[in-house]
N, C-alpha and C positions, 0 to 999 in steps of 0.2 A: 631536961633543959627547956624543951618546948613548953612544958606546963608552967615553968617559971616565967618565960617570956610572955605567955598568954596572961598570966596573973598581973604582971607588971604593966602590960599593954592595956588591960582592962582598967587598972588604976589610972593610967594616963588618959584614958578616954574621958574621964570625968573632968580633966583639966586641959582638954584639947584646945579650947579657945585661948586659955591663958598661955599655954605652951606656944601656940602660933603667934600670939602677941609678943612673947619673949623673943622669939626668933626674928620677927619683923623689927622689933626695937633694936636688937643686936645688929641687924643689917643696916638700919638707919644710922646707928652710932658709928659703925665702921665706914660707911660711905657718905655720911652727912657732911664732912669737911670737903669732900670732892664736889658734892652737889652745891654747897655754899660757894666754893671757888668758881664754879661755872657761872652761877647766878651773879656773883660779884663782878666777873669779867664782862658779863652782858650789860650790866647797868653802871659800870664804872664811870662813864662819861656823862651820866644823866644828872639832873638836878638832885640836890639833897633830899627833897621831899619824895621824889620818885624812888630813889634808893631806899629811903626809909619805909615807904609803903610796900615796896617789893620785898624787903626783908620781913616785914610783918606778914605779908601774904604767903611767902614761902615757909616761914617758920610756923606760924599759927595755923594757917589753912592747908598749905601744901603738905607738910609733914603729918598733920592731923588726919587729913583725908587719905594720905598714903597708908598711914597706920591702920585706919579703919578698913579700908578697901583690901589691902594686902593681908591683914589678919583674917578677914572673912574668907578670902580666897585660899589662903594656906590652911585654915581650919577645915575647909571643904576637902582639900587635897589629903590632909591627914586622915579624914574620915574614910577615905577610900582605901587606906592602907590596911591590910589584914592585921588583926589584933596582935598576933605573935611577932609582927615586924615593926610595930609602933615604936617600941623603945629603941631598937637598933637604928631605925631611921632618924629619930630625934637625936640620939647620941651622935650619929654620923654627921648630921647637920651642924650641931654645935661644935663638934671637933673640927669640921672643915672651916667653919667661921673663925674658930680660934686659931687654926693654922694659918689662915689667910691674914688675920689680924697680926699675928706674930711675924709673918713674913714681911708685911708692910709696915712694921714697927708701930702698930696702933696700941700694943701692949708691951 
């Protein structure tokens, strides 16, 4: 069993950055509505132009920067995981995110 986990883990190593990005994207999809709600409440009484610029800044730059920064950070963390644990860790992360999304009616 350990040999299979090592083989699958080695395969995932080649896609480590893409896997990290998929996890970050999933997190942002799950929590994006909450983030947008907080920002909306903060700028609700502002002028239309301020609200519009805030929306552009949060969506284009905020989410973009979060995606790039968190993906790099997560890819570094995944690199520290021993090869035979890579697949179980990734599977556990996605299962936990799926369970959270299901519990909070995102899916």
